[in-house]
C-alpha positions, 0 to 999 in steps of 0.5 A: 405104481410107486409112490414119489417124494411129491406124491407124499408131500402132496397128501401131507399138505392137503391133510394138514393144510399147509405149504411145502414151504410150511413143511419144510421151514423147520419150525416146532408148531406142533401141527407142523412138527406132526405133519413133518413127523407122518411124512418122514414116516411114510417116506422112510418106513412105508416108501423106503426112502433113504433117511438122508434124502428126506434129511436133505430134503426137509433141511434136517440131519438124518438123526432128526428124521430118525425121531421124527419116524418115530414119532410118524409111526405112533401118529399114523397108528392114532390117526389111522392116516393113509397115503 
């Protein structure tokens, strides 16, 4: 069974106790940046969604998603969070 964007959003929102609006807000608050970065990592690296798709979904640029993926990988290793 493949993971959908909706599944990933639900998992991130549950882990970080945020809403989808917060996730997509563009806020630079540390907790939201962490949540968005982990979401990008799970979506792009683990589920093979195109960075452009994630960028459009989050109102980010594709290069911004690339940086977030790198941060998200470090967060995933440090926290041991799983999808």
